[in-house]
C-alpha positions in Angstrom: -148.6 151.0 122.4 -146.7 150.8 125.7 -143.5 149.0 126.4 -145.0 146.8 129.2 -144.2 143.1 128.9 -145.6 140.1 130.6 -145.4 136.4 130.9 -148.5 134.4 129.8 -149.0 130.9 131.0 -151.1 128.5 129.0 -151.7 124.8 129.9 -153.0 122.1 127.5 -153.6 118.4 127.6 -151.2 117.6 124.8 -147.5 118.7 124.7 -147.3 118.5 120.9 -150.4 120.5 120.4 -149.1 123.2 122.8 -145.7 123.3 121.0 -147.5 123.8 117.6 -149.7 126.5 119.2 -146.7 128.2 120.7 -144.9 128.2 117.3 -148.0 129.8 115.7 -148.0 132.6 118.3 -144.3 133.2 117.7 -144.7 133.0 113.9 -147.5 135.6 114.1 -145.5 137.9 116.4 -148.0 137.6 119.3 -145.2 136.2 121.5 -141.4 136.6 121.3 -140.8 133.2 122.8 -142.4 130.3 124.6 -140.8 128.1 127.2 -142.6 124.8 127.0 -142.6 122.5 130.1 -143.8 119.0 130.1 -145.1 117.1 131.9 -146.8 119.0 134.6 -149.3 117.6 137.1 -152.5 119.5 137.3 -155.1 118.9 140.0 -158.3 120.8 139.5 -162.1 120.6 139.9 -164.2 120.6 136.8 -168.0 120.1 136.7 -168.1 118.8 140.3 -165.3 116.3 139.9 -161.6 116.5 141.0 -159.1 115.5 138.3 -155.4 114.7 138.6 -154.0 114.9 135.1 -150.8 115.3 133.2 -150.6 118.4 131.1 -148.1 120.6 129.3 -147.4 124.3 130.1 -145.9 127.2 128.2 -144.6 130.5 129.5 -144.8 133.1 126.7 -143.0 136.4 126.8 -144.9 139.1 125.1 -146.2 142.7 125.2 -149.0 143.2 127.7 -151.1 144.8 124.9 -151.1 141.5 123.0 -152.7 139.5 125.8 -156.3 140.0 124.6 -155.3 138.6 121.1 -153.6 135.6 122.7 -156.7 135.0 124.9 -158.9 135.2 121.8 -156.7 132.8 119.8 -156.5 130.4 122.7 -160.3 130.4 123.2 -160.7 129.8 119.5 -158.2 127.0 119.0 -157.7 125.3 122.4 -159.2 121.8 123.0 -160.5 122.8 126.4 -163.8 124.7 126.9 -162.2 126.9 129.5 -158.4 127.0 128.8 -156.0 128.4 131.4 -154.5 131.7 130.2 -152.9 133.8 132.9 -150.8 136.9 132.4 -148.3 138.2 135.0 -146.5 141.5 134.5 -142.7 141.4 134.2 -141.8 144.0 136.7 -138.0 143.9 136.2 -135.9 142.2 133.5 -132.6 142.4 131.7 -133.1 145.6 129.7 -131.7 144.0 126.6 -134.1 141.0 126.9 -137.0 143.4 127.5 -136.1 145.3 124.3 -135.8 141.9 122.4 -139.3 141.0 123.5 -140.6 144.3 122.1 -138.6 143.9 118.9 -140.0 140.4 118.3 -143.6 141.1 118.8 -146.2 143.0 116.8 -147.0 146.6 117.5 -150.5 146.1 116.3 -152.7 144.6 119.0 
């Protein structure tokens, strides 16, 4: 497993659901932490209609190798048919924080 880390953004229609989901990912060592932000305003097109909705957002810090497991879990548990899950590499970070992310996440992807 590599030492690459990333930030994974997930949005959801309900802040409480997203907080519980974040807690489960941290409990299962799929993420070291999750910074939940609510409310956010999302404007998007879905099935030919434009929506303007309030949602919640989490920024997870995790190993890049764990992203497929996070996507799988999100697709399984999320209330949306097509949930937003976007991973962005963390190019530079505090070396101690980087190490902490690695220490807090599972080595088994």
